C-alpha positions as CSV (number, residue, x, y, z in Angstrom):
1,M,-5.4,334.0,152.5
2,S,-4.4,332.4,155.8
3,E,-1.8,329.7,155.8
4,D,-4.0,327.6,158.0
5,F,-6.8,327.8,155.4
6,R,-4.4,326.9,152.6
7,N,-3.2,323.9,154.6
8,A,-6.7,322.7,155.4
9,V,-8.0,323.1,151.8
10,N,-5.9,320.9,149.7
11,M,-8.3,320.8,146.7
12,T,-8.1,323.3,143.8
13,P,-11.2,325.3,142.9
14,A,-11.7,323.2,139.8
15,E,-11.4,319.9,141.8
16,L,-13.9,321.1,144.4
17,D,-16.3,322.5,141.8
18,K,-16.3,319.1,140.0
19,R,-16.7,317.2,143.3
20,L,-19.7,319.4,144.3
21,D,-21.5,318.2,141.2
22,T,-21.5,314.5,142.3
23,D,-24.3,312.6,144.0
24,E,-21.9,311.6,146.8
25,S,-21.2,315.2,147.5
26,R,-24.9,316.1,147.7
27,E,-25.9,313.1,149.8
28,V,-23.5,313.7,152.8
29,G,-23.7,316.2,155.6
30,Q,-26.4,317.8,157.7
31,H,-29.3,318.9,155.6
32,A,-31.3,321.8,157.0
33,G,-34.9,321.3,156.1
34,G,-34.2,318.9,153.3
35,G,-32.2,321.4,151.3
36,E,-28.5,321.7,150.6
37,S,-26.2,320.4,153.3
38,V,-24.1,322.8,155.4
39,G,-20.9,321.3,153.9
40,H,-22.1,321.5,150.3
41,E,-23.0,325.1,150.7
42,S,-19.6,325.7,152.4
43,G,-17.9,324.0,149.5
44,R,-19.4,326.4,147.0
45,R,-18.3,329.3,149.2
46,I,-14.7,327.8,149.4
47,V,-14.5,327.8,145.6
48,T,-15.3,331.5,145.6
49,L,-12.8,332.2,148.3
50,L,-10.0,330.3,146.5
51,R,-10.7,332.4,143.4
52,K,-10.6,335.7,145.3
53,K,-7.6,338.0,145.6
54,K,-6.3,338.3,149.1
55,A,-7.0,342.0,149.0
56,D,-10.7,341.4,148.2
57,L,-11.4,339.1,151.2
58,T,-13.9,340.5,153.7
59,V,-14.1,340.0,157.4
60,D,-17.0,337.5,156.8
61,D,-14.7,335.6,154.3
62,E,-12.0,335.3,156.9
63,K,-14.6,334.1,159.5
64,H,-15.7,331.4,157.1
65,M,-12.1,330.4,156.4
66,R,-11.6,329.9,160.2
67,K,-14.8,327.8,160.3
68,V,-13.4,325.6,157.5
69,V,-10.1,325.1,159.3
70,G,-11.9,324.1,162.5
71,Y,-14.2,321.7,160.7
72,V,-11.3,320.0,158.8
73,H,-9.2,319.6,161.9
74,R,-12.1,318.2,164.0
75,H,-13.2,315.9,161.2
76,L,-9.6,314.6,160.6
77,A,-9.4,313.6,164.3
78,Q,-12.4,311.3,163.7
79,R,-10.8,309.4,160.9
80,P,-12.3,305.9,160.7
81,A,-10.1,302.8,160.6
82,G,-9.3,301.1,157.3
83,D,-9.6,302.3,153.7
84,V,-11.4,305.7,153.6
85,R,-11.5,306.2,149.9
86,N,-15.2,305.4,149.5
87,T,-16.6,306.6,152.8
88,R,-19.1,309.3,153.8
89,W,-16.4,310.6,156.1
90,R,-14.1,311.4,153.1
91,Y,-17.0,312.7,151.0
92,S,-18.0,315.1,153.8
93,L,-14.4,316.4,154.2
94,M,-14.2,316.9,150.4
95,N,-17.2,319.1,150.6
96,W,-15.1,321.3,152.8
97,G,-12.2,321.3,150.3
98,H,-10.0,318.7,152.0
99,D,-9.3,315.3,150.3
100,P,-7.6,313.1,153.0
101,C,-6.4,310.7,150.2
102,K,-4.2,313.4,148.7
């Protein structure tokens, strides 16, 4: 697993799994056609990636890991002022496996 991915994703699979079951997680992000948001779907895939052995990662897995790193870095650069604990900004990042309050 790439070091960049490990640095960007600071939540454990169990933390992320639990987070994805919340209303806040399901409500944020871009929803294609009223279904699951892109970030929520990515979060489910991140859980799977974190539980995989490095030797079992596919080229597609590595591509998604790069996508996650890019999203997290871009989103962190847009940090709003003030307390971010209960913001859609934080909830969106958490769907991608990064809790900025950690």
